[in-house]
N, C-alpha and C positions, 0 to 999 in steps of 0.2 A: 316663678310666677313673684311681679311683686307690686306690695303697695307702695303710695306715697302719702304720707297726708305733711304738712309747709303749715309751720310757728311761725308769720312775724311776727318778729320784734316791737316793730313801727302800732300798728293794731292790736298785739294781743290778740289777731285771730286765729283759725280756721281754713285753709284751700280744702273744702271739699273737696275741689273738685275731681280729683285724681281718684280717689277715693270712693266717689260718689258711679265713678266710675269702673272701676273693681268689683262695685256689687251686681251689674250692670253685664260683669263680662266671668262675674265668677262661676269658674268651671264645680266648683261644691253645692252650688246655690239651686235648691229645689224648683224644678221647671215643671208643671202638671202634665206638657206634651209627651215627657220623657215616662208622662201612666199606660202611653198610648196603647203601648206593644202589647208589655209584656199583660198586660188589663186583658187587650184582646184573649193574648191566648191561653189569662188563668182560668179567664169568663167560660170561652169557648169548651176547656178541659168539665170545671164543674158540669154546666153545661148537658156537656153527652155523658153527669154521671147517670141524668133521668131520660135523658133524647131518644127516643125508638131509632130519630132515625141514625144516633151522628150512636146509637153501639151497634146498629147495621152496618154504618161503615169500618167499625171495630171490628168489628167481626168478618164479613168482608176480608178486611187487608190481612187479617188472621191468616187466612185458607189462601189467601195472596204469596206472603209470605213464608209458607207452613205448607204447602203443595206436593213442593216433592223431599223425602225427607234428606238433612244432610246435619253434618256434625253443628255444632258450637263452635261462634271463634267466639275468643275470647277477650279479644280487644280489645270492647269498650268497656275493662276493668283497671285499662291503663289509658286508654285517649280522654276518659273523662277527667286527666290531669294535665295533659298534654296545651290546651290552652292556655292555662297558666306555668309548667312548668316554661314553652317559650317566651311567656312576657321575664323573667330573670334569665334565660336563655339569647336573649338579645342585647342583654347588657351587658354580659363575662361576655361578648363578640365586642361590646365596646361601643354600639347602639342603645343611647338613652332613650328614656321616654319620660316617661315628665314627672314620671318620683326616682329618691334612689331608695337604695333596697332597703334600708330601713323603716319606709312610707309605704310602698309598695307592703311589705308585708304586715306592715298595722293595715291598711285596706286590705289585703286579700285574705290575711285571717278572723275581718271581719263582715266579708262578705258570705266566707267558710260558715263562717256562724250562722247567719240569717241564713243563711239556704238550709240547714244540720237543720236545725231552731223549728221555722216553719215547714223544709218537707216532711219531716218525720211526724210532727204535729199532726197536717193533712191525711197523712199515712194512718195514724192510727185512729183520728176521727173519722175516716170514710171506709175506713174493713173494706177493698177494692180487691177480688180476687185476682192471683194471674192468669194468666192467659194458663197456664201450661199446670194452672190448679195447681202450683206449690202453695202458699200465703195468699191468706189476705191482707198487704201489703203496698199495693200496683198504684195507687188511685198518689201521690205524682211520680214520675222516674226523678228519682235520685241522681243515678248516673249522669241526667243529664241534666238535670239542675244542674249541677257539680258546671258540667261541661258549656253550659254556657257562663253559667257566673265567670269561669277563666275566660271567652271570651270574649264579653261584657268588659274587662278588666284588660284584655291583650289588646282589646281596640282603642281603649280612651286610651292609655297610655302612651299604644304609637298608630295615635291616625297621623300627625302632623309630620311622622316623621314619614309613610308610606300608609292610604288606607286597605294596601290589598293584602296588610299587615295582618289586619281585623278582621278581612272577611275571611282570609283564610282558617281565622283562628272561629268564624261561625261555620263555615263550614266542615270544620273538624267536630264539631259539636252538636252540625246535623247530624255528619257520620256514624258519632256515639249514642242518637235517637235513634238511630235508621237498624242500626247493631242489637238496641235492647228489644226490639220485633220482630227484625229474622232472630234471637238467640229464645226469642218467646216470653219474654220477662214481664214483656209491656205489653199494654194497648196502648193504642196513634195516641186514642184526646189525654194516653197518661207524660205519654214525651211529649203533647204542646205546651201541659199542665207546667211542666220540669221545666220549659225551656220559658215559659211564662215569669215563674221564680224564679228560674239561674237571675236572669236579666234584670230580673228587678232588688233582689239581693244586694247584686255589683254596684249596684244604680240608687241604695238603700245605706252601702259604705260610703263611695265617696260623700255620701246629704252628711254622715256622719263624722266623718274625717277629722276637720277643725274639731271637736266638739270634740271628740276622743282624743285628740291629739292635744290639746292643751289641758283637758281633766287628769289622764294619765302620762302625757311624758311632758309633764310640764318643765326641766328644762331641755327640753327639746325640743320644745316650742319658743319658750324664751332664749335661747340661742340664736332663732332666728329674728330678730329683734336686732333693730341697726338703728343707730344717728349719728348722722355727716353734714358736714356744713351747706347750710344753702346761702349762696349769695348775690341770686340774682342784681340788676342793675337798681331795681325802682325798692327793694331790700332787702336788712338779712335776718335772717337763719338756724331753722335746725328741719333740716331734714329728718323723716320717723321713718324707715320702711320698714312694713315685715314680709320675709320670702315665707311662701309656702313652697 
């Protein structure tokens, strides 16, 4: 994606029309509407900590899934990373997303760091007992959060290639959440909140990407700035192009 700011030597003024257009279409810009889905999911999870109806739903879901004895399925330990792995794998197959390997790593690293910190912090503060009674760090589901963070990154990177790629990532993330309940490791509200945290942290990683790149990867940031001649019929000058 590129943005052009044109300086005309005749008037020494800057044509900001293209830059204004970029600000409106900037994929890294914070938009309040992006908070709706993760906010609802996280909110539902927190309400479930006190709501008798949601606690009843948690127990009913557990009883249904654990009605018949079954062995645990350990796929969720790997499927939590599958959506993000797919984002890298598609590039290896020659399918280009929105960012190259370095920028994708910056974004995904930021998303996973935010996810890990937020999930660990909430787990420590809430101290919810797991359905199997093993520990008191059930809320929210970390496996589910990482899976949905990866699914959101996959969606944003390859939505222009095919919306089905992102939907497949979300299906894997949802399956990860289901397996956490099937394995009796999490309540339903743990999984719901985990999904919200994962999506929100992935969104935040994109919001922070320009700041992180400019602050910690200045050489790479500066390498994306180009000057080229600007010679329309009515004037002459230089075009400044920033490529993200």
